[in-house]
C-alpha positions in Angstrom: 26.0 -35.1 19.1 25.3 -34.8 22.8 21.8 -33.4 23.4 20.7 -31.1 26.2 22.8 -30.1 29.2 25.7 -32.6 29.5 26.1 -31.7 33.2 23.0 -32.7 35.1 23.7 -33.2 38.8 23.4 -36.7 40.1 23.6 -38.3 36.7 26.6 -40.1 35.3 28.6 -37.7 33.1 31.3 -40.3 32.3 31.0 -44.1 32.6 33.4 -46.9 31.7 32.0 -50.4 31.3 34.5 -53.3 31.2 37.1 -51.1 29.6 40.4 -52.7 28.6 43.4 -51.1 26.9 46.4 -53.1 25.6 49.5 -51.9 23.7 51.8 -54.0 21.6 51.3 -57.7 20.8 52.7 -61.1 21.6 55.5 -61.0 24.1 55.5 -57.2 24.0 51.8 -56.8 25.0 51.1 -54.4 27.9 47.8 -54.6 29.6 47.3 -51.0 30.8 43.7 -51.5 31.8 42.2 -54.9 32.5 38.4 -54.4 32.4 37.5 -51.5 34.6 34.0 -50.2 35.5 33.9 -46.5 36.6 31.2 -43.9 37.0 31.6 -40.2 37.7 28.4 -38.2 38.2 27.9 -34.7 37.1 29.2 -32.2 39.7 31.6 -34.7 41.4 35.2 -34.0 42.2 37.2 -37.2 41.8 40.9 -37.7 42.5 42.7 -40.6 40.7 45.8 -42.1 42.3 48.1 -45.1 41.8 51.7 -46.0 41.3 53.5 -45.6 37.9 52.1 -48.2 35.5 48.9 -48.7 37.4 46.6 -47.5 34.5 45.5 -44.2 35.9 47.0 -42.1 33.1 45.6 -44.5 30.5 42.2 -44.1 32.1 42.4 -40.3 32.0 43.5 -40.3 28.4 40.4 -42.4 27.5 38.2 -40.0 29.5 39.7 -37.1 27.6 39.2 -38.8 24.2 43.0 -38.8 23.7 42.9 -42.6 23.5 40.4 -45.3 22.8 39.6 -48.6 24.6 40.7 -51.9 23.1 37.4 -53.3 24.4 34.5 -52.2 26.6 32.5 -49.0 26.4 33.0 -45.4 27.3 29.8 -43.2 27.6 29.9 -39.5 27.9 26.5 -38.0 29.0 24.9 -41.3 27.9 26.5 -41.2 24.4 28.8 -44.1 23.4 32.1 -42.4 22.5 33.2 -45.5 20.6 30.4 -44.8 18.1 31.8 -41.3 17.3 34.1 -40.5 14.4 37.5 -38.9 15.0 36.1 -35.5 14.1 33.2 -36.0 16.5 35.5 -36.9 19.3 37.5 -33.8 18.6 34.3 -31.8 18.8 33.5 -33.5 22.2 36.9 -32.4 23.5 36.5 -28.9 22.2 33.0 -28.3 23.6 32.7 -30.4 26.7 36.2 -31.0 28.1 38.9 -28.7 29.7 42.5 -29.8 30.4 45.0 -28.7 33.0 48.5 -30.1 32.9 51.4 -30.3 35.3 53.6 -28.3 32.9 51.0 -25.6 32.2 51.4 -26.0 28.4 51.2 -22.3 27.7 52.7 -20.3 24.8 55.5 -18.7 26.8 55.9 -15.4 24.8 52.2 -15.0 24.3 50.0 -12.9 26.7 47.8 -14.5 29.3 44.8 -13.1 27.5 45.8 -14.6 24.2 46.6 -18.0 25.8 43.1 -18.1 27.3 41.5 -17.0 24.0 43.0 -20.0 22.1 40.2 -22.6 22.7 37.6 -19.9 21.6 39.6 -19.2 18.5 39.4 -22.8 17.5 35.7 -22.6 18.0 35.5 -19.7 15.5 34.3 -17.1 18.1 34.5 -13.5 17.0 37.5 -11.5 18.4 35.5 -9.2 20.7 33.6 -12.0 22.3 36.8 -14.0 22.7 38.6 -11.2 24.5 35.6 -10.5 26.8 35.2 -14.2 27.7 39.0 -14.5 28.3 39.1 -11.5 30.5 36.2 -12.9 32.6 37.9 -16.2 33.0 41.2 -14.6 34.1 39.3 -12.5 36.6 37.6 -15.6 37.9 41.0 -17.2 38.7 42.3 -14.0 40.3 44.4 -12.6 37.5 42.5 -9.4 36.6 45.1 -6.8 35.6 47.6 -9.3 34.3 46.0 -10.0 31.0 48.8 -8.4 28.9 51.7 -10.1 30.7 53.4 -12.8 28.7 53.3 -16.3 30.3 57.1 -16.3 30.9 56.7 -13.1 32.9 54.4 -14.8 35.4 55.2 -17.1 38.4 54.5 -20.8 38.3 51.3 -20.3 40.3 50.1 -17.5 38.0 50.9 -19.6 35.0 48.8 -22.5 36.3 46.0 -20.0 36.9 46.2 -18.9 33.3 46.0 -22.6 32.3 42.9 -23.1 34.5 41.3 -20.0 32.9 42.1 -21.4 29.5 40.4 -24.7 30.5 37.2 -23.1 31.9 36.8 -20.4 29.3 34.7 -22.8 27.2 32.6 -23.6 30.2 33.3 -27.4 30.0 31.2 -30.1 31.6 34.4 -32.0 32.7 37.8 -30.6 33.8 40.6 -33.1 33.5 43.6 -32.1 35.6 46.9 -34.1 35.4 49.1 -33.4 38.5 48.0 -29.7 38.5 50.2 -28.9 41.6 53.2 -31.1 40.6 55.4 -28.2 39.6 54.4 -25.9 42.5 55.5 -25.3 46.1 53.2 -26.5 48.8 51.6 -23.1 49.6 50.9 -22.3 45.9 49.7 -25.9 45.4 47.1 -25.3 48.1 46.0 -22.1 46.5 45.5 -23.9 43.2 43.6 -26.7 44.9 41.3 -24.2 46.6 40.7 -22.6 43.2 39.8 -25.9 41.5 37.6 -27.0 44.4 35.8 -23.7 44.3 35.1 -24.1 40.6 33.7 -27.5 41.3 31.4 -26.2 44.1 30.4 -22.9 42.7 30.2 -23.6 39.0 29.3 -27.3 39.2 32.2 -28.3 36.9 32.9 -32.0 37.2 36.6 -32.6 38.0 38.7 -35.7 37.5 42.3 -35.1 38.8 45.4 -37.3 38.8 47.6 -36.7 41.8 50.2 -38.6 43.8 49.8 -36.3 46.8 47.3 -37.5 49.4 46.9 -33.9 50.8 45.7 -32.8 47.4 43.5 -35.8 46.9 41.7 -35.0 50.1 40.0 -32.0 48.4 38.0 -34.5 46.3 34.7 -36.1 47.0 36.1 -39.5 46.0 39.6 -41.0 45.6 39.9 -43.8 43.1 43.1 -45.8 43.4 44.4 -47.9 40.5 46.8 -50.9 40.7 47.9 -53.2 37.9 45.3 -51.9 35.5 42.3 -52.3 37.9 40.4 -50.1 40.3 41.9 -51.1 43.6 39.7 -48.9 45.9 37.1 -46.1 45.7 37.0 -44.1 48.9 35.7 -40.8 50.2 38.3 -37.9 50.1 37.9 -37.6 53.9 39.4 -41.1 54.2 42.7 -40.1 52.8 43.0 -36.7 54.6 
């Protein structure tokens, strides 16, 4: 489906060309996106900001193959996603994308190790390989020794680390993070942002993150702001610090 290494530094990993997204019809029509162009190169860390209803969440859902454009084109590593079947889009999500959510989305009574194993289980990986990969991912996010703790026995920051480990255990080309610090106190949020920024720098994982906090957006290379379904600005992260 997607040949070669999807993440080649300096090349566009994701690209939107004239993308629109409308919901409803007639008087109930909502124009969530009004023809946006957007490019994120492999290895970049991009923050997406904007008020409620600006189109940022719709854009992220399209990038994550959770929604499809009404018009325009979405390319992932040069492949037109619109030309893929539903099953092929599911495979793209499974093999190339990692997701981190504000609410963690963990199985609360399930161990950290088993939570991180889940994406590999869906891939059909053998049990021993799954556990080894999950242990490695948990160690990478600073949770070595807590593998057997249930998610509901961990702090909020630890739960988000488990969620990040689950997102990176498949070694995705693109990490999509939706308000990853929204449920955390300031100190823990900074720790999580340092972790995400480190994964971007050290492992070369491309990151697209929605946030409403300028302090968190400042970790990114670029900050893209949406307004009324359009890209309102595209700035360096240093400009919002």
